[in-house]
Every structure is written in C-alpha cells, then in structure tokens.
VOZAKE-339802 format. One record per atom (N, C-alpha, C): residue in one letter; x, y, z. Coordinates in steps of 0.05 Angstrom, whole numbers, padded with zeros to 5 digits, always signed. Layout:
AXYZ;...
***
This chain:
X+02032+02036+01670;X+02013+02008+01681;X+02015+01990+01670;X+02019+01962+01691;X+02030+01945+01688;X+02008+01927+01665;X+02019+01909+01644;X+02009+01900+01630;X+01993+01869+01643;X+01977+01863+01625;X+01958+01841+01641;X+01972+01812+01647;X+02002+01816+01625;X+02012+01791+01628;X+02047+01791+01657;X+02043+01820+01663;X+02058+01826+01689;X+02041+01818+01713;X+02011+01827+01707;X+01992+01830+01734;X+01992+01795+01740;X+01982+01778+01721;X+01983+01753+01724;X+02012+01739+01736;X+02029+01748+01726;X+02049+01744+01741;X+02057+01748+01762;X+02048+01767+01780;X+02051+01779+01806;X+02023+01756+01824;X+01995+01764+01804;X+01985+01754+01826;X+01989+01718+01830;X+02007+01706+01815;X+02008+01682+01820;X+02039+01673+01837;X+02052+01695+01839;X+02076+01694+01860;X+02066+01694+01877;X+02044+01710+01899;X+02026+01712+01917;X+02031+01739+01934;X+02037+01740+01957;X+02034+01768+01971;X+02061+01773+01974;X+02083+01798+01982;X+02105+01807+01984;X+02095+01842+01987;X+02125+01850+01994;X+02114+01877+02004;X+02105+01902+01980;X+02105+01883+01964;X+02092+01906+01928;X+02063+01890+01923;X+02052+01869+01937;X+02035+01866+01930;X+02011+01848+01958;X+01984+01858+01945;X+01974+01847+01968;X+01945+01838+01955;X+01932+01823+01969;X+01908+01811+01956;X+01886+01804+01981;X+01857+01811+01970;X+01834+01812+01986;X+01814+01807+01966;X+01794+01791+01983;X+01767+01772+01973;X+01751+01790+01976;X+01752+01812+01997;X+01718+01829+01992;X+01718+01848+01976;X+01700+01868+01971;X+01692+01887+01961;X+01682+01911+01983;X+01689+01902+02003;X+01672+01920+02027;X+01693+01931+02044;X+01712+01920+02048;X+01741+01941+02058;X+01750+01955+02060;X+01731+01989+02061;X+01750+02007+02055;X+01773+02011+02071;X+01774+02009+02094;X+01789+02014+02115;X+01824+02001+02103;X+01815+01981+02096;X+01837+01950+02090;X+01853+01968+02062;X+01826+01972+02045;X+01840+01985+02024;X+01859+02010+02016;X+01850+02027+02048;X+01865+02044+02052;X+01886+02044+02060;X+01886+02029+02073;X+01917+02013+02094;X+01932+02012+02064;X+01922+01998+02055;X+01949+01976+02037;X+01955+01998+02019;X+01939+02025+02010;X+01947+02038+01996;X+01975+02053+02001;X+01959+02055+02026;X+01983+02083+02038;X+02013+02067+02041;X+02010+02041+02048;X+02030+02024+02058;X+02048+02025+02028;X+02036+02015+02006;X+02053+02020+01983;X+02063+02046+01976;X+02048+02077+01986;X+02062+02091+01984;X+02084+02106+01993;X+02088+02093+02020;X+02112+02099+02042;X+02131+02080+02023;X+02121+02058+02012;X+02152+02035+02001;X+02171+02033+02023;X+02171+02026+02042;X+02189+02026+02069;X+02213+02007+02058;X+02213+01988+02040;X+02233+01970+02030;X+02256+01986+02007;X+02236+02003+01997;X+02256+02028+01980;X+02260+02006+01954;X+02237+01993+01947;X+02238+01973+01923;X+02234+01995+01892;X+02231+02019+01901;X+02222+02045+01879;X+02203+02032+01855;X+02185+02013+01870;X+02161+02003+01845;X+02136+02005+01849;X+02116+01998+01841;X+02099+02004+01845;X+02089+01987+01855;X+02063+01988+01881;X+02053+01964+01893;X+02036+01955+01882;X+02021+01930+01883;X+01988+01927+01874;X+01980+01917+01894;X+01948+01922+01888;X+01930+01912+01909;X+01915+01898+01892;X+01907+01873+01885;X+01882+01856+01868;X+01860+01856+01895;X+01842+01859+01889;X+01815+01858+01896;X+01794+01840+01885;X+01792+01818+01897;X+01774+01800+01881;X+01784+01768+01878;X+01807+01766+01899;X+01816+01738+01902;X+01822+01738+01924;X+01824+01711+01940;X+01830+01698+01961;X+01861+01694+01964;X+01879+01693+01998;X+01901+01697+02002;X+01919+01673+01981;X+01902+01656+01980;X+01916+01624+01964;X+01915+01631+01932;X+01894+01643+01922;X+01900+01663+01892;X+01876+01642+01881;X+01857+01639+01895;X+01829+01626+01894;X+01819+01653+01887;X+01800+01653+01862;X+01778+01668+01853;X+01751+01672+01866;X+01744+01699+01878;X+01732+01703+01902;X+01704+01703+01882;X+01703+01702+01861;X+01678+01712+01848;X+01658+01737+01849;X+01685+01755+01856;X+01667+01782+01864;X+01658+01800+01833;X+01635+01816+01830;X+01629+01832+01813;X+01639+01858+01812;X+01655+01871+01801;X+01672+01895+01816;X+01655+01915+01784;X+01644+01929+01811;X+01621+01944+01794;X+01626+01976+01794;X+01619+01992+01793;X+01623+02015+01793;X+01631+02029+01823;X+01609+02024+01845;X+01612+02030+01870;X+01637+02023+01873;X+01647+02010+01868;X+01669+01996+01880;X+01705+02005+01865;X+01694+02012+01846;X+01713+02033+01833;X+01718+02052+01843;X+01701+02061+01844;X+01692+02092+01852;X+01703+02095+01878;X+01706+02069+01894;X+01718+02082+01918;X+01745+02075+01924;X+01753+02050+01902;X+01792+02056+01900;X+01794+02080+01887;X+01784+02095+01871;X+01801+02115+01853;X+01796+02137+01869;X+01770+02146+01902;X+01767+02168+01909;X+01799+02172+01932;X+01814+02141+01941;X+01832+02151+01953;X+01850+02166+01933;X+01850+02175+01914;X+01869+02193+01905;X+01869+02222+01912;X+01831+02232+01923;X+01839+02254+01927;X+01819+02267+01948;X+01809+02238+01967;X+01781+02241+01983;X+01794+02256+02011;X+01826+02262+02012;X+01846+02267+02040;X+01848+02247+02058;X+01834+02222+02055;X+01840+02197+02083;X+01865+02195+02083;X+01878+02193+02060;X+01915+02190+02049;X+01924+02216+02046;X+01944+02221+02067;X+01961+02245+02061;X+01983+02238+02063;X+02001+02253+02051;X+01991+02273+02021;X+01979+02257+01994;X+01960+02265+01978;X+01953+02245+01966;X+01971+02223+01947;X+01962+02204+01942;X+01972+02180+01937;X+01967+02177+01901;X+01994+02171+01891;X+01990+02169+01859;X+01984+02138+01848;X+01960+02137+01846;X+01948+02112+01842;X+01931+02112+01817;X+01926+02087+01804;X+01915+02080+01778;X+01900+02063+01786;X+01870+02050+01778;X+01861+02030+01790;X+01838+02018+01757;X+01839+02000+01757;X+01819+01986+01731;X+01813+01957+01741;X+01789+01953+01731;X+01778+01923+01721;X+01790+01905+01701;X+01797+01885+01713;X+01816+01863+01694;X+01796+01830+01698;X+01805+01814+01677;X+01810+01801+01679;X+01827+01780+01672;X+01834+01761+01688;X+01857+01753+01695;X+01856+01715+01696;X+01856+01695+01679;X+01852+01670+01692;X+01821+01670+01687;X+01807+01687+01670;X+01778+01677+01687;X+01766+01689+01701;X+01784+01711+01719;X+01776+01719+01751;X+01768+01752+01740;X+01749+01766+01748;X+01745+01788+01745;X+01753+01804+01775;X+01775+01822+01766;X+01782+01840+01792;X+01783+01860+01786;X+01796+01874+01817;X+01798+01910+01806;X+01827+01909+01819;X+01849+01917+01805;X+01869+01922+01804;X+01881+01952+01813;X+01903+01963+01834;X+01900+01989+01832;X+01938+01982+01841;X+01950+02008+01824;X+01976+02010+01818;X+01985+02035+01834;X+01998+02036+01861;X+02012+02057+01871;X+02041+02065+01873;X+02036+02086+01866;X+02073+02097+01864;X+02087+02099+01887;X+02106+02090+01889;X+02122+02103+01914;X+02117+02147+01916;X+02115+02149+01937;X+02106+02169+01949;X+02139+02191+01950;X+02141+02218+01945;X+02161+02222+01940;X+02166+02244+01966;X+02144+02237+01981;X+02139+02255+02000;X+02130+02249+02032;X+02146+02219+02035;X+02137+02203+02062;X+02139+02214+02083;X+02134+02212+02104;X+02105+02187+02115;X+02079+02203+02097;X+02067+02177+02082;X+02044+02180+02079;X+02026+02166+02103;X+02004+02181+02110;X+01990+02176+02130;X+01959+02175+02119;X+01949+02142+02132;X+01911+02140+02120;X+01904+02147+02153;X+01884+02162+02151;X+01864+02173+02177;X+01886+02181+02197;X+01914+02185+02192;X+01924+02196+02214;X+01956+02175+02218;X+01952+02155+02215;X+01970+02132+02221;X+01984+02128+02200;X+02018+02127+02200;X+02030+02118+02178;X+02029+02085+02164;X+02022+02068+02149;X+02018+02043+02145;X+02044+02040+02132;X+02052+02024+02141;X+02073+02003+02119;X+02070+01970+02116;X+02088+01966+02098;X+02087+01932+02087;X+02122+01922+02092;X+02119+01897+02102;X+02147+01886+02099;X+02140+01863+02096;X+02156+01854+02075;X+02145+01822+02068;X+02113+01823+02064;X+02103+01806+02073;X+02073+01802+02069;X+02064+01813+02103;X+02068+01832+02113;X+02063+01830+02136;X+02053+01871+02125;X+02027+01868+02136;X+02021+01902+02138;X+02014+01915+02164;X+02026+01939+02169;X+02028+01952+02203;X+02026+01977+02202;X+02037+01981+02221;X+02034+02008+02222;X+02067+02021+02230;X+02076+02041+02228;X+02103+02042+02228;X+02118+02050+02259;X+02134+02042+02271;X+02146+02055+02296;X+02160+02080+02290;X+02171+02094+02311;X+02178+02119+02309;X+02210+02110+02290;X+02222+02093+02302;X+02242+02086+02275;X+02240+02081+02251;X+02213+02064+02239;X+02215+02076+02217;X+02201+02092+02206;X+02187+02111+02217;X+02183+02137+02212;X+02212+02150+02204;X+02227+02145+02217;X+02257+02160+02215;X+02259+02152+02190;X+02257+02132+02185;X+02275+02122+02157;X+02259+02138+02136;X+02225+02136+02132;X+02215+02147+02119;X+02222+02170+02104;X+02228+02185+02130;X+02228+02215+02121;X+02257+02219+02117;X+02279+02198+02121;X+02300+02201+02107;X+02299+02198+02073;X+02277+02181+02069;X+02270+02180+02039;X+02257+02212+02019;X+02253+02223+02037;X+02236+02242+02017;X+02246+02271+02004;X+02240+02267+01986;X+02256+02284+01955;X+02247+02311+01965;X+02263+02330+01987;X+02256+02358+01984;X+02251+02378+01964;X+02276+02374+01945;X+02279+02392+01918;X+02252+02388+01894;X+02235+02366+01902;X+02208+02355+01884;X+02184+02371+01901;X+02189+02373+01917;X+02171+02374+01935;X+02143+02406+01923;X+02117+02410+01929;X+02107+02435+01924;X+02121+02461+01944;X+02112+02481+01932;X+02122+02510+01954;X+02121+02503+01977;X+02088+02497+01981;X+02084+02508+02012;X+02096+02475+02029;X+02111+02462+02019;X+02124+02445+02035;X+02165+02451+02032;X+02162+02468+02019;X+02195+02477+02018;X+02207+02499+02041;X+02225+02498+02046;X+02237+02516+02078;X+02228+02538+02077;X+02227+02560+02090;X+02219+02588+02084;X+02246+02597+02100;X+02266+02608+02076;X+02293+02620+02088;X+02292+02646+02107;X+02312+02642+02129;X+02316+02657+02155;X+02285+02643+02172;X+02277+02627+02171;X+02252+02621+02189;X+02275+02597+02208;X+02260+02590+02227;X+02271+02569+02242;X+02251+02564+02258;X+02256+02546+02275;X+02240+02525+02302;X+02226+02552+02311;X+02246+02571+02331;X+02229+02584+02350;X+02206+02607+02335;X+02203+02606+02303;X+02184+02621+02291;X+02165+02606+02303;X+02158+02572+02298;X+02131+02569+02308;X+02125+02567+02343;X+02092+02564+02335;X+02084+02564+02365;X+02083+02533+02368;X+02100+02529+02396;X+02102+02497+02390;X+02073+02484+02410;X+02063+02507+02428;X+02039+02508+02445;X+02016+02506+02423;X+02012+02523+02414;X+01996+02513+02386;X+01996+02485+02372;X+02023+02486+02360;X+02021+02451+02349;X+02019+02434+02373;X+02021+02435+02399;X+02023+02409+02409;X+01995+02408+02414;X+01975+02430+02422;X+01943+02426+02428;X+01924+02429+02410;X+01935+02448+02393;X+01908+02453+02372;X+01914+02432+02344;X+01945+02427+02336;X+01945+02414+02309;X+01952+02385+02316;X+01970+02383+02328;X+01976+02349+02325;X+01958+02332+02337;X+01932+02339+02361;X+01917+02318+02356;X+01898+02321+02335;X+01887+02330+02324;X+01871+02331+02293;X+01892+02316+02276;X+01915+02320+02273;X+01935+02300+02250;X+01949+02280+02252;X+01940+02270+02278;X+01953+02246+02278;X+01937+02222+02292;X+01943+02202+02293;X+01905+02181+02307;X+01909+02178+02329;X+01898+02178+02349;X+01901+02177+02384;X+01921+02160+02389;X+01921+02133+02375;X+01942+02110+02381;X+01963+02120+02375;X+01975+02138+02359;X+02002+02139+02355;X+02014+02156+02373;X+01988+02180+02379;X+01995+02196+02403;X+02003+02179+02429;X+01982+02161+02433;X+01987+02148+02466;X+02007+02138+02465;X+02021+02128+02441;X+02056+02114+02444;X+02075+02143+02453;X+02078+02162+02448;X+02088+02185+02458;X+02123+02177+02460;X+02125+02165+02430;X+02155+02157+02429;X+02163+02178+02405;X+02154+02194+02398;X+02169+02214+02365;X+02183+02242+02384;X+02200+02243+02379;X+02213+02277+02392;X+02194+02287+02373;X+02196+02319+02379;X+02173+02344+02376;X+02186+02351+02352;X+02215+02347+02342;X+02224+02358+02311;X+02221+02331+02296;X+02225+02309+02311;X+02210+02288+02287;X+02179+02287+02280;X+02164+02299+02291;X+02139+02304+02291;X+02136+02322+02277;X+02143+02351+02275;X+02152+02374+02259;X+02148+02369+02230;X+02177+02353+02225;X+02187+02335+02200;X+02162+02319+02189;X+02149+02295+02196;X+02133+02288+02197;X+02111+02297+02180;X+02101+02311+02191;X+02081+02327+02184;X+02081+02361+02162;X+02100+02361+02159;X+02104+02379+02137;X+02114+02396+02149;X+02120+02412+02169;X+02117+02432+02180;X+02143+02443+02183;X+02169+02429+02192;X+02192+02434+02188;X+02210+02427+02172;X+02234+02425+02166;X+02255+02421+02144;X+02271+02411+02160;X+02296+02386+02153;X+02313+02373+02168;X+02334+02400+02166;X+02334+02415+02155;X+02351+02445+02158;X+02346+02468+02180;X+02325+02453+02190;X+02316+02478+02218;X+02303+02490+02213;X+02298+02504+02180;X+02274+02514+02176;X+02246+02515+02176;X+02227+02530+02181;X+02194+02517+02179;X+02197+02527+02149;X+02169+02504+02151;X+02158+02504+02119;X+02148+02526+02116;X+02134+02530+02092;X+02110+02557+02090;X+02094+02536+02101;X+02078+02516+02096;X+02054+02507+02123;X+02058+02512+02141;X+02090+02505+02153;X+02086+02507+02185;X+02080+02543+02196;X+02094+02564+02182;X+02090+02576+02185;X+02068+02589+02180;X+02047+02575+02162;X+02014+02588+02166;X+02000+02576+02185;X+02001+02553+02196;X+01990+02544+02212;X+01994+02542+02243;X+02026+02543+02241;X+02036+02550+02276;X+02052+02569+02287;X+02056+02597+02261;X+02076+02610+02258;X+02063+02635+02279;X+02080+02644+02305;X+02076+02661+02318;X+02068+02691+02300;X+02080+02689+02273;X+02081+02712+02258;X+02082+02714+02225;X+02068+02683+02222;X+02068+02690+02189;X+02080+02710+02173;X+02065+02733+02181;X+02071+02753+02161;X+02096+02762+02154;X+02120+02758+02177;X+02136+02774+02172;X+02155+02761+02150;X+02146+02736+02144;X+02163+02723+02127;X+02146+02716+02089;X+02114+02715+02108;X+02093+02713+02077;X+02077+02741+02083;X+02095+02764+02075;X+02064+02788+02088;X+02040+02786+02070;X+02033+02766+02047;X+02003+02771+02033;X+01993+02750+02049;X+01999+02739+02075;X+01995+02716+02081;X+01965+02735+02106;X+01937+02744+02088;X+01917+02758+02109;X+01895+02757+02091;X+01868+02766+02092;X+01850+02772+02073;X+01848+02804+02077;X+01839+02822+02058;X+01828+02842+02072;X+01801+02840+02056;X+01784+02860+02075;X+01753+02851+02068;X+01752+02879+02068;X+01739+02896+02049;X+01729+02915+02051;X+01689+02918+02043;X+01670+02936+02062;X+01648+02934+02051;X+01638+02961+02057;X+01622+02966+02026;X+01614+02989+02008;X+01596+02993+02016;X+01581+03014+02013;X+01554+03028+02022;X+01540+03019+01995;X+01547+03021+01972;X+01541+03020+01948;X+01544+02991+01926;X+01544+03001+01900;X+01547+02976+01880;X+01572+02989+01871;X+01599+03008+01873;X+01610+03008+01867;X+01635+03019+01884;X+01660+03018+01879;X+01691+03026+01895;X+01682+03048+01896;X+01683+03064+01916;X+01680+03091+01922;X+01698+03097+01952;X+01699+03122+01959;X+01715+03141+01972;X+01708+03135+02005;X+01687+03131+02005;X+01669+03123+02034;X+01660+03094+02035;X+01673+03083+02057;X+01671+03051+02061;X+01654+03042+02090;X+01639+03022+02087;X+01626+03020+02122;X+01641+03000+02129;X+01659+02979+02126;X+01674+02978+02147;X+01702+02959+02126;X+01718+02969+02146;X+01748+02955+02135;X+01770+02939+02147;X+01778+02919+02140;X+01793+02905+02159;X+01814+02885+02147;X+01837+02880+02161;X+01854+02863+02153;X+01848+02835+02176;X+01844+02810+02164;X+01840+02783+02172;X+01871+02774+02171;X+01878+02766+02200;X+01900+02753+02197;X+01903+02734+02214;X+01941+02726+02217;X+01938+02709+02248;X+01941+02682+02231;X+01946+02660+02246;X+01953+02628+02237;X+01923+02623+02217;X+01923+02603+02211;X+01904+02590+02183;X+01883+02589+02201;X+01886+02570+02222;X+01864+02565+02238;X+01841+02594+02249;X+01854+02611+02269;X+01851+02636+02273;X+01835+02654+02248;X+01853+02659+02222;X+01846+02670+02196;X+01813+02660+02196;X+01818+02629+02182;X+01785+02620+02171;X+01762+02623+02197;X+01771+02625+02221;X+01749+02627+02240;X+01744+02662+02239;X+01759+02675+02241;X+01748+02705+02238;X+01739+02710+02208;X+01748+02699+02202;X+01729+02703+02163;X+01700+02686+02167;X+01693+02669+02184;X+01673+02660+02183;X+01651+02678+02203;X+01664+02683+02219;X+01644+02709+02235;X+01650+02728+02219;X+01661+02742+02202;X+01662+02769+02196;X+01632+02762+02175;X+01630+02740+02154;X+01614+02737+02138;X+01584+02734+02147;X+01585+02707+02173;X+01553+02716+02188;X+01543+02738+02195;X+01573+02759+02210;X+01560+02790+02217;X+01549+02804+02188;X+01552+02801+02164;X+01551+02815+02143;X+01526+02804+02124;X+01523+02775+02122;X+01504+02774+02116;X+01475+02777+02121;X+01454+02789+02100;X+01429+02806+02115;X+01414+02791+02108;X+01390+02789+02134;X+01373+02773+02128;X+01339+02788+02126;X+01331+02781+02102;X+01296+02791+02107;X+01278+02772+02115;X+01261+02792+02126;X+01238+02765+02140;X+01208+02771+02112;X+01199+02748+02105;X+01177+02744+02098;X+01155+02743+02121;X+01140+02748+02117;X+01106+02753+02140;X+01083+02748+02120;X+01085+02740+02094;X+01063+02730+02079;X+01047+02711+02090;X+01063+02690+02102;X+01057+02654+02110;X+01044+02662+02138;X+01033+02636+02153;X+01022+02634+02176;X+01051+02641+02194;X+01074+02627+02187;X+01099+02634+02203;X+01121+02647+02179;X+01135+02663+02202;X+01155+02690+02191;X+01177+02671+02181;X+01181+02672+02154;X+01204+02650+02139;X+01230+02679+02127;X+01250+02673+02137;X+01275+02687+02136;X+01291+02681+02113;X+01303+02700+02094;X+01308+02690+02075;X+01338+02710+02080;X+01373+02693+02081;X+01379+02709+02079;X+01391+02726+02049;X+01413+02741+02042;X+01415+02745+02021;X+01436+02725+02009;X+01456+02714+02023;X+01474+02689+02007;X+01473+02671+02042;X+01468+02643+02032;X+01478+02628+02046;X+01505+02628+02061;X+01499+02626+02084;X+01541+02629+02093;X+01561+02615+02086;X+01552+02588+02083;X+01569+02558+02074;X+01564+02576+02050;X+01564+02576+02026;X+01576+02588+02006;X+01591+02610+02008;X+01598+02629+02011;X+01614+02652+02022;X+01634+02637+02031;X+01631+02621+02053;X+01655+02597+02070;X+01667+02585+02053;X+01652+02565+02035;X+01678+02556+02020;X+01688+02564+01995;X+01672+02587+01993;X+01694+02608+01976;X+01719+02615+01977;X+01714+02634+01999;X+01734+02650+02011;X+01763+02625+02028;X+01750+02607+02030;X+01772+02588+02044;X+01782+02572+02016;X+01771+02573+01993;X+01785+02557+01966;X+01805+02581+01956;X+01805+02611+01968;X+01811+02632+01960;X+01844+02627+01982;X+01838+02634+02009;X+01862+02622+02025;X+01870+02599+02019;X+01869+02574+02008;X+01882+02556+02005;X+01898+02543+01986;X+01887+02551+01967;X+01891+02544+01940;X+01901+02562+01922;X+01911+02602+01931;X+01936+02617+01926;X+01956+02610+01922;X+01964+02633+01903;X+01991+02633+01902;X+02003+02646+01926;X+02019+02630+01943;X+02043+02651+01968;X+02068+02649+01948;X+02074+02646+01922;X+02111+02651+01920;X+02104+02676+01910;X+02140+02688+01912;X+02139+02716+01902;X+02111+02738+01887;X+02095+02734+01914;X+02070+02760+01920;X+02071+02770+01943;X+02061+02796+01955;X+02061+02805+01979;X+02027+02810+01980;X+02011+02797+01955;X+01975+02808+01954;X+01971+02795+01967;X+01943+02800+01977;X+01931+02790+01998;X+01910+02778+01984;X+01890+02761+01997;X+01870+02754+01983;X+01842+02775+01986;X+01831+02788+01967;X+01818+02805+01976;X+01784+02799+01973;X+01766+02813+01997;X+01738+02805+02001;X+01721+02834+02000;X+01708+02838+01967;X+01695+02869+01968;X+01664+02861+01970;X+01660+02875+01990;X+01624+02853+01995;X+01611+02896+01996;X+01590+02888+01971;X+01581+02913+01952;X+01546+02901+01966;X+01537+02924+01955;X+01500+02926+01970;X+01495+02901+01946;X+01499+02897+01924;X+01483+02870+01918;X+01505+02847+01898;X+01527+02858+01916;X+01550+02826+01906;X+01571+02827+01929;X+01578+02801+01916;X+01602+02797+01934;X+01630+02786+01916;X+01653+02803+01921;X+01675+02796+01905;X+01696+02787+01910;X+01704+02759+01919;X+01729+02745+01922;X+01743+02749+01912;X+01773+02753+01906;X+01794+02757+01889;X+01816+02744+01903;X+01835+02725+01886;X+01851+02710+01900;X+01882+02714+01886;X+01902+02714+01886;X+01935+02709+01879;X+01935+02691+01872;X+01948+02692+01842;X+01951+02671+01832;X+01929+02659+01804;X+01940+02649+01783;X+01919+02642+01766;X+01910+02605+01770;X+01897+02589+01753;X+01894+02571+01758;X+01922+02549+01762;X+01915+02527+01772;X+01940+02511+01771;X+01935+02474+01766;X+01953+02466+01749;X+01953+02437+01744;X+01931+02445+01727;X+01914+02414+01721;X+01901+02408+01707;X+01878+02433+01706;X+01873+02444+01729;X+01855+02465+01720;X+01869+02489+01705;X+01853+02496+01686;X+01861+02524+01668;X+01835+02548+01665;X+01841+02559+01646;X+01829+02583+01648;X+01805+02584+01635;X+01801+02556+01611;X+01784+02562+01610;X+01756+02538+01624;X+01774+02515+01644;X+01759+02501+01661;X+01749+02508+01687;X+01767+02539+01698;X+01763+02552+01717;X+01735+02547+01732;X+01731+02534+01748;X+01706+02534+01765;X+01679+02520+01748;X+01689+02497+01731;X+01668+02487+01731;X+01676+02458+01741;X+01652+02449+01736;X+01655+02420+01749;X+01673+02391+01740;X+01687+02381+01756;X+01699+02362+01744;X+01730+02367+01761;X+01748+02382+01747;X+01778+02381+01745;X+01782+02400+01772;X+01801+02381+01790;X+01799+02394+01811;X+01845+02390+01816;X+01858+02413+01828;X+01883+02402+01834;X+01887+02413+01856;X+01920+02418+01858;X+01919+02426+01890;X+01946+02438+01887;X+01948+02462+01895;X+01975+02483+01890;X+01991+02473+01907;X+01976+02482+01942;X+01984+02480+01973;X+01975+02452+01978;X+01982+02429+01971;X+01970+02409+01988;X+01976+02408+02021;X+01993+02406+02027;X+02005+02402+02053;X+01982+02425+02067;X+01981+02444+02065;X+01967+02471+02072;X+01945+02460+02074;X+01925+02450+02054;X+01900+02446+02043;X+01890+02421+02068;X+01914+02403+02065;X+01909+02375+02087;X+01909+02389+02115;X+01926+02402+02119;X+01928+02425+02147;X+01886+02435+02154;X+01882+02441+02134;X+01865+02451+02134;X+01831+02435+02136;X+01837+02413+02127;X+01815+02386+02132;X+01824+02375+02163;X+01858+02380+02170;X+01856+02365+02189;X+01844+02381+02214;X+01835+02412+02204;X+01832+02425+02229;X+01805+02429+02231;X+01791+02422+02212;X+01756+02412+02201;X+01751+02434+02197;X+01767+02452+02169;X+01754+02472+02154;X+01743+02469+02124;X+01753+02440+02116;X+01750+02429+02091;X+01733+02399+02105;X+01710+02391+02078;X+01697+02373+02092;X+01711+02342+02076;X+01705+02347+02044;X+01724+02334+02031;X+01731+02342+02002;X+01760+02342+01996;X+01772+02349+01980;X+01765+02357+01945;X+01752+02376+01939;X+01741+02379+01916;X+01712+02386+01913;X+01703+02383+01935;X+01673+02384+01930;X+01665+02422+01939;X+01688+02444+01946;X+01677+02459+01953;X+01660+02480+01937;X+01665+02477+01923;X+01656+02500+01898;X+01629+02485+01890;X+01624+02454+01883;X+01602+02442+01890;X+01583+02458+01910;X+01591+02458+01929;X+01568+02458+01963;X+01561+02492+01955;X+01585+02505+01949;X+01578+02532+01948;X+01553+02535+01923;X+01562+02522+01899;X+01536+02528+01879;X+01506+02518+01888;X+01508+02498+01909;X+01480+02482+01903;X+01470+02496+01931;X+01486+02506+01952;X+01476+02523+01967;X+01462+02551+01955;X+01484+02567+01934;X+01463+02586+01926;X+01440+02582+01907;X+01442+02559+01896;X+01413+02557+01881;X+01389+02543+01906;X+01398+02533+01927;X+01376+02526+01948;X+01365+02557+01951;X+01387+02578+01961;X+01369+02595+01976;X+01365+02617+01947;X+01369+02611+01928;X+01358+02632+01907;X+01371+02650+01900;X+01395+02643+01904;X+01417+02662+01882;X+01428+02653+01858;X+01436+02677+01843;X+01445+02671+01813;X+01463+02649+01816;X+01488+02634+01794;X+01506+02625+01803;X+01528+02641+01797;X+01546+02624+01812;X+01570+02650+01818;X+01581+02652+01793;X+01598+02677+01787;X+01608+02675+01759;X+01649+02679+01769;X+01654+02663+01756;X+01676+02658+01763;X+01692+02670+01734;X+01715+02678+01745;X+01728+02686+01721;X+01765+02686+01736;X+01782+02679+01707;X+01808+02666+01712;X+01829+02683+01693;X+01851+02696+01698;X+01878+02701+01688;X+01901+02684+01696;X+01927+02690+01691;X+01950+02676+01695;X+01958+02684+01714;X+01951+02714+01733;X+01960+02726+01759;X+01938+02729+01774;X+01911+02716+01769;X+01898+02721+01803;X+01862+02697+01781;X+01850+02694+01814;X+01825+02697+01803;X+01802+02701+01810;X+01778+02704+01818;X+01760+02720+01819;X+01737+02713+01807;X+01716+02708+01833;X+01697+02696+01837;X+01664+02728+01843;X+01648+02725+01826;X+01624+02743+01836;X+01601+02717+01843;X+01596+02732+01876;X+01572+02721+01885;X+01547+02741+01885;X+01532+02739+01873;X+01507+02770+01871;X+01487+02762+01886;X+01473+02776+01901;X+01454+02774+01930;X+01424+02762+01920;X+01417+02745+01935;X+01391+02735+01928;X+01372+02754+01921;X+01357+02764+01902;X+01333+02782+01897;X+01308+02769+01917;
***
C-alpha cells in the first residue's frame, strides 16, 4: 500500500488515469465505475489506481465523516459480484493535510476486461467512460492466461463448435452484458466469448464455456453432474427409492436440482390451531444454497467424481469433490467469515444467470433458513480431497 506521503503527493497532483477524487459518500455507482476502470488499466501503467473519497475535484476538503458504512460499501466491491472478475483492492481511512478521507487502491487485473454491472469501464487521462469494441480488444490482449484459475483455462481438444452459440446468445449474453452495450452490437461473436471468459484465443473453449454453454460438457468434464440417490431408511442399503444423474449445462443442471429438491421435501400438516400450518422437513432454500455451493466451488481438475446428493429418511448429505480452497481451510470450513473462490468465472456466470444473490452469503442464508424452520445446525466436514455437509430433518 502507498504511504501517506505518496498519497498526499497524488492528491495534490490532481486527477489522472490512475487518480480520481470525489466529494460525495453516497455515489456507490461512481465508486464501482472508478474501481472497475482502475482494474482494467487501459493505459497499461501497471500501477495501482487510487480513488480519494472526501475531496473536491479542485483539491478542497469536502469535510465528510468517513464512517463504517462507507468503508463497508467500498470494501464490498471486492466480493459482492457487481464487479467481475473480482478486483484486488485495499480501502482505508486516512487524514491528509487535516482532511479525513477514504482511500481505495486498486491493482490492475490479470484478467481484463473487468465489468461493473455488465459494462467495461475505462479511464484515459482524467476521463472515465465505457470501452469501445476496439478498447475491449486491447484489454483482451493484456490478459495473462497462464496465471488464471483453472475454470478460465482452455480445455484441450475442445473448439468453438463445442459451444451452443444459440444458448449463449439467447440465454447467457443478455444476463452478462449491459443492455446499452448489447444495443451497440459492434462486437463479433468470438470477441464476446473471449471477453466473457468462455473461449480462449487459441480457439479452445474454456472450462467455464463448456459448463455454461457446452453442447456436451461431460465429453470433456466427465464429473460435471450430480448423482442423487434417495434411500428408504437411515443407511445406505441395497434398495433405493430413486436414483438419477442430473447433468446438462449449468442453468439446466441447477434448475433440475431445484425441482428435485422441491419434489423430495416432505411437508407435515399441523392441525392443532384454528388454521392448518404446514412444516417442511427442510427449507428448500437451504438445500438449494448448499447444493449450488457444491456444484460451483468443487474441484473440476483431475477428477471424474460427481457431486453427490444422498437423501435419507432423517437427513440429507452433500459431498463435493475437492477440499477447501484459498483462505478457507479444513479448520474454518463452514464457519462464518472466510470465503474464497476456486472457480470465480463459473460463480460469476451463476450470478449472471440468477442462481447466486450475493457472493459469500450462501451458507449464511442456509443457516438462517434452517434455524427459522426448526432444523438443527448443518454439520460441515472437510478433508483435503472432498467436503461434506449433513442437513438433518426437522423434528
């Protein structure tokens, strides 16, 4: 991070393509666009961009109170999904020349173009705006493919023909790109696929491309399905009530899982009051959040194992290939707080498609729904090669 002396020098020098000043604290859209533009680093300066909140364009102090709410708003851009891929930023409160400010330092992205709410923001000199097709092409050329997560790497042997382009145009593209950008319609199909991390410049589909829009993703990713088994009792037995393999592109797979959960959740009727009260054995939203987490955050590299959904008389068990990732460890897995993303592009795609409300909130939402319904706390278990959660039925 920059020292106070370095920040003071930048503040006095005025706005540039790596410095922006704003006097207001309630313009979250302006903050998001500035952070996005700094992450794209169109001028290729290779240095952090700095947003000063609490100072006028001419350098006068705005006299803002830099409170916790503002700091949470600024820090929230790291993981709330409005900026994709996730920006690398630091935010803190400082006092420079007697003026209280919030300072946000944004590192250039290895994976441009970066979008804020579906639009590619850029900064050239003191001007901030939205990228033209040519500027997006320049940003794509900056992408450092070798350092990207596995879900954005090319899948050997795949090609453009393996992607369902109709599904891409009709289902995914309108959810991922701002309508104003689509209305311009100056970007060719390959540029759109490249920018959205579904295609590699060599012509191969990326893992995310195959999982979101692949005609037959399992031809390349054999473990991309959920094995669901319903047992009649409390143990794995020779007989089963139901067994299915739930596969298909990401949106179809998650919708099919939603339907399977709704069909299998039992509801008991309470007739003791003046009106009938129905009590589900599990809150649907809790199982949805947990199975979506398993599909989105699992390890797809070097394994053909599926996600497993085992449904017993008294509990539901979800097993996902791959242990904890990043700052999530075996010790803190399932606890409130730490979140990380093994497959950030795939998770971003799920959010675009409407299956993720807010990044990092799935387990918390599941916990809250279970508590409200009267179910016990979910039981989390993690090993280096898999994660496992048990949800017990409401008594």
